[in-house]
C-alpha positions, 0 to 999 in steps of 0.5 A, a space after each residue: 832209328 827210323 821207322 823203317 829200320 825198326 820195322 825191317 828188325 823186328 821181322 827179321 826173326 820171323 824168317 828164322 822162326 818160320 825157317 825153324 818150324 819148317 826143318 822140324 816140321 820136314 823132320 817130322 815128316 822124314 820120320 813118318 815117311 822112314 817108319 813106313 817105308 821100313 814097316 815089314 809090307 811095304 819094305 817086302 813089296 819094295 824088294 819084290 819091285 827091285 828084284 823084278 827091275 834087276 831081273 828083268 831082261 832087255 
């Protein structure tokens, strides 16, 4: 192998690992956001906001 090829292969797995960490972080963030949005006070506030928007006269 030439030096350039070996260096490129050594870094090939790094991007995969970075994507995996990013995916796990995004899934964790989504889980926290889901818990917040489905909590009682936030759910009630969102429901009231949507009801007001649907009842608004144009």
